[in-house]
Each structure stands twice: as structure tokens, then as C-alpha cells.
MIDOSE-1310 file (N, C-alpha, C; in nm, 2 decimals, decimal comma, always signed):
residues 101
msvy	-0,60/-0,01/+0,99/-0,48/+0,05/+1,04/-0,41/-0,04/+1,13; -0,28/-0,04/+1,14/-0,20/-0,13/+1,22/-0,18/-0,07/+1,36; -0,15/-0,16/+1,45/-0,12/-0,12/+1,59/+0,03/-0,13/+1,62; +0,08/-0,04/+1,70/+0,21/-0,04/+1,74/+0,23/-0,15/+1,84
vpgl	+0,33/-0,24/+1,82/+0,35/-0,35/+1,92/+0,48/-0,33/+1,98; +0,48/-0,29/+2,12/+0,60/-0,27/+2,19/+0,68/-0,40/+2,21; +0,81/-0,38/+2,22/+0,90/-0,50/+2,25/+0,89/-0,53/+2,39; +0,96/-0,64/+2,43/+0,96/-0,69/+2,57/+1,02/-0,59/+2,66
natl	+1,12/-0,51/+2,62/+1,18/-0,42/+2,70/+1,13/-0,28/+2,69; +1,01/-0,26/+2,64/+0,95/-0,13/+2,61/+0,91/-0,06/+2,75; +0,90/+0,07/+2,74/+0,86/+0,15/+2,85/+0,71/+0,13/+2,88; +0,67/+0,17/+3,00/+0,53/+0,17/+3,03/+0,45/+0,26/+2,94
raal	+0,51/+0,37/+2,90/+0,44/+0,46/+2,80/+0,41/+0,39/+2,67; +0,51/+0,32/+2,62/+0,49/+0,24/+2,49/+0,38/+0,14/+2,51; +0,38/+0,07/+2,62/+0,28/-0,04/+2,64/+0,14/+0,03/+2,65; +0,13/+0,14/+2,71/+0,00/+0,21/+2,72/-0,05/+0,26/+2,59
qaiq	+0,05/+0,30/+2,51/+0,01/+0,35/+2,37/-0,05/+0,24/+2,29; +0,01/+0,12/+2,30/-0,04/+0,00/+2,23/-0,18/-0,03/+2,28; -0,20/-0,03/+2,41/-0,34/-0,06/+2,46/-0,44/+0,04/+2,41; -0,40/+0,17/+2,41/-0,49/+0,27/+2,35/-0,53/+0,25/+2,21
qlsa	-0,43/+0,21/+2,13/-0,46/+0,18/+1,99/-0,55/+0,06/+1,97; -0,53/-0,04/+2,05/-0,61/-0,16/+2,04/-0,76/-0,12/+2,08; -0,77/-0,04/+2,19/-0,91/+0,00/+2,23/-0,97/+0,09/+2,13; -0,90/+0,15/+2,04/-0,95/+0,24/+1,94/-0,99/+0,16/+1,81
grsn	-0,96/+0,03/+1,81/-1,00/-0,06/+1,70/-0,89/-0,09/+1,60; -0,77/-0,05/+1,63/-0,66/-0,08/+1,54/-0,62/-0,23/+1,55; -0,57/-0,28/+1,45/-0,53/-0,42/+1,45/-0,43/-0,45/+1,34; -0,34/-0,55/+1,36/-0,25/-0,59/+1,26/-0,31/-0,71/+1,18
gvgs	-0,42/-0,76/+1,22/-0,48/-0,88/+1,16/-0,58/-0,84/+1,05; -0,54/-0,76/+0,95/-0,63/-0,72/+0,84/-0,55/-0,72/+0,71; -0,62/-0,73/+0,60/-0,56/-0,73/+0,47/-0,66/-0,74/+0,36; -0,61/-0,76/+0,24/-0,70/-0,78/+0,12/-0,66/-0,90/+0,04
vtla	-0,76/-0,96/-0,03/-0,73/-1,07/-0,11/-0,82/-1,07/-0,23; -0,76/-1,11/-0,35/-0,84/-1,12/-0,47/-0,85/-1,27/-0,50; -0,97/-1,32/-0,52/-0,98/-1,47/-0,55/-0,91/-1,50/-0,68; -0,85/-1,61/-0,69/-0,77/-1,65/-0,81/-0,87/-1,68/-0,92
asat	-0,84/-1,63/-1,04/-0,92/-1,65/-1,16/-0,91/-1,79/-1,21; -1,01/-1,85/-1,26/-1,01/-1,98/-1,31/-0,96/-2,09/-1,22; -0,99/-2,07/-1,09/-0,94/-2,17/-0,99/-1,06/-2,18/-0,89; -1,05/-2,29/-0,81/-1,15/-2,31/-0,71/-1,11/-2,29/-0,57
sttv	-0,99/-2,24/-0,55/-0,94/-2,21/-0,41/-0,83/-2,10/-0,42; -0,83/-2,02/-0,31/-0,73/-1,92/-0,30/-0,67/-1,92/-0,16; -0,54/-1,93/-0,15/-0,47/-1,94/-0,02/-0,43/-1,80/+0,02; -0,46/-1,76/+0,14/-0,42/-1,63/+0,19/-0,31/-1,65/+0,30
tdpn	-0,20/-1,59/+0,28/-0,09/-1,60/+0,37/-0,09/-1,48/+0,46; -0,09/-1,49/+0,59/-0,09/-1,38/+0,68/-0,03/-1,43/+0,81; +0,08/-1,37/+0,86/+0,14/-1,42/+0,98/+0,06/-1,41/+1,11; -0,05/-1,33/+1,10/-0,14/-1,31/+1,22/-0,25/-1,42/+1,22
cavg	-0,26/-1,50/+1,12/-0,36/-1,61/+1,12/-0,30/-1,73/+1,20; -0,39/-1,80/+1,28/-0,35/-1,91/+1,35/-0,47/-2,01/+1,36; -0,45/-2,13/+1,40/-0,56/-2,22/+1,43/-0,65/-2,16/+1,53; -0,78/-2,16/+1,50/-0,88/-2,10/+1,58/-0,92/-1,96/+1,54
tvpi	-0,84/-1,90/+1,45/-0,88/-1,76/+1,40/-1,00/-1,77/+1,32; -1,08/-1,67/+1,32/-1,20/-1,66/+1,23/-1,18/-1,55/+1,13; -1,15/-1,58/+1,00/-1,14/-1,48/+0,90/-1,27/-1,43/+0,86; -1,29/-1,30/+0,85/-1,41/-1,23/+0,81/-1,38/-1,15/+0,69
lvpt	-1,46/-1,19/+0,58/-1,43/-1,13/+0,45/-1,54/-1,03/+0,41; -1,51/-0,91/+0,35/-1,60/-0,81/+0,31/-1,57/-0,78/+0,16; -1,67/-0,80/+0,07/-1,65/-0,78/-0,07/-1,63/-0,63/-0,10; -1,54/-0,60/-0,19/-1,51/-0,46/-0,23/-1,54/-0,43/-0,37
tada	-1,58/-0,53/-0,45/-1,62/-0,51/-0,59/-1,75/-0,58/-0,62; -1,82/-0,55/-0,73/-1,94/-0,61/-0,76/-1,92/-0,76/-0,79; -1,81/-0,80/-0,85/-1,79/-0,94/-0,88/-1,76/-1,02/-0,75; -1,70/-0,95/-0,65/-1,68/-1,01/-0,52/-1,81/-1,03/-0,45
mgaa	-1,90/-0,94/-0,46/-2,03/-0,94/-0,40/-2,11/-1,07/-0,45; -2,09/-1,10/-0,57/-2,17/-1,22/-0,63/-2,09/-1,35/-0,61; -1,98/-1,35/-0,56/-1,90/-1,47/-0,55/-1,95/-1,56/-0,43; -1,97/-1,69/-0,46/-2,00/-1,78/-0,36/-1,87/-1,84/-0,31
fyip	-1,85/-1,84/-0,18/-1,73/-1,89/-0,12/-1,75/-1,94/+0,02; -1,65/-2,02/+0,07/-1,65/-2,06/+0,21/-1,51/-2,09/+0,25; -1,48/-2,09/+0,38/-1,35/-2,11/+0,44/-1,36/-2,23/+0,53; -1,32/-2,35/+0,48/-1,32/-2,47/+0,57/-1,24/-2,45/+0,69
vati	-1,29/-2,48/+0,81/-1,22/-2,47/+0,93/-1,08/-2,54/+0,93; -1,08/-2,66/+0,86/-0,96/-2,74/+0,86/-0,85/-2,67/+0,78; -0,88/-2,56/+0,70/-0,77/-2,50/+0,62/-0,72/-2,37/+0,70; -0,77/-2,34/+0,81/-0,72/-2,23/+0,89/-0,60/-2,28/+0,97
angs	-0,48/-2,23/+0,94/-0,36/-2,28/+1,00/-0,28/-2,16/+1,05; -0,17/-2,19/+1,11/-0,07/-2,09/+1,15/-0,01/-2,03/+1,03; -0,04/-1,90/+1,00/+0,01/-1,83/+0,89/-0,07/-1,83/+0,76; -0,19/-1,90/+0,76/-0,26/-1,90/+0,63/-0,40/-1,95/+0,65
fviq	-0,49/-1,92/+0,55/-0,62/-1,99/+0,54/-0,65/-2,00/+0,40; -0,75/-2,09/+0,36/-0,78/-2,12/+0,22/-0,93/-2,08/+0,20; -0,96/-2,01/+0,10/-1,09/-1,97/+0,06/-1,13/-2,07/-0,06; -1,24/-2,14/-0,04/-1,29/-2,23/-0,15/-1,40/-2,15/-0,22
hasa	-1,40/-2,15/-0,35/-1,49/-2,07/-0,43/-1,51/-2,13/-0,57; -1,62/-2,08/-0,63/-1,65/-2,12/-0,77/-1,54/-2,07/-0,86; -1,51/-2,14/-0,97/-1,41/-2,10/-1,07/-1,48/-1,99/-1,16; -1,41/-1,88/-1,18/-1,47/-1,78/-1,27/-1,35/-1,71/-1,34
asvd	-1,37/-1,65/-1,45/-1,27/-1,58/-1,52/-1,24/-1,44/-1,46; -1,33/-1,39/-1,38/-1,32/-1,26/-1,32/-1,19/-1,24/-1,24; -1,12/-1,13/-1,26/-1,00/-1,10/-1,20/-1,01/-0,99/-1,09; -1,14/-0,95/-1,06/-1,16/-0,84/-0,97/-1,25/-0,88/-0,85
rtfl	-1,25/-1,01/-0,81/-1,32/-1,05/-0,70/-1,24/-1,03/-0,57; -1,24/-0,90/-0,53/-1,15/-0,86/-0,42/-1,22/-0,84/-0,29; -1,16/-0,88/-0,18/-1,22/-0,87/-0,05/-1,12/-0,81/+0,04; -1,17/-0,74/+0,14/-1,10/-0,70/+0,26/-1,12/-0,81/+0,36
yalh	-1,02/-0,84/+0,45/-1,05/-0,94/+0,55/-0,99/-0,89/+0,69; -1,05/-0,94/+0,79/-1,01/-0,92/+0,93/-1,00/-1,05/+0,99; -0,89/-1,07/+1,07/-0,87/-1,20/+1,14/-0,91/-1,18/+1,29; -1,01/-1,26/+1,33/-1,06/-1,24/+1,47/-1,02/-1,37/+1,55
g	-0,96/-1,34/+1,67/-0,93/-1,45/+1,76/-0,79/-1,49/+1,77
């Protein structure tokens, strides 16, 4: 679930609402990704990613559960990260991800 982000001129009520949503676990740093078929890397573009972010992946399919992958720290950049993985013909290696940090 995404969180409401108040603007700089927001009311105190709007700012408090955003704080409540964050404390309830909402975040804009989430998404899903399917590993590219017949390739050894997949780039994930997300504006909430930045240098120092820790992407956390959770498999959502059986093929994803069996996929060997890693995310080199050097590929975590402002706006994206790269998942290195084994090449496979599978088109359903899908993960949910959360960006921490």
C-alpha cells in the first residue's frame, strides 16, 4: 500500500496523516518484478531507489522460488537496481520487492 505524501505547504493534519500511515507500515517503496527470460540480468526502475537502498525480494511463483539471484551493491543507483540471475526460459519468475533505506 502506498503512503500519502503531503506537499511542503500541507496542513498539520495532512502531515500527521502521513506519519500515521508510515507507522502503520505503508510505503511507496514497493513493487513487483519478473526476471527477464533467457537473460542473465534484469533492471528494475523505481524512483524510490537510491544509492544505499537495500532491495528485498520475495518470490511469488514456484519458478521464482527456485531462481538463483543476487543484487550487486554497485548496481544500486538513484532510480534503479539490477538483479543478476541465471538464464532460463521461464517467464514467470516473479517477485515482490520492498526498498529499505
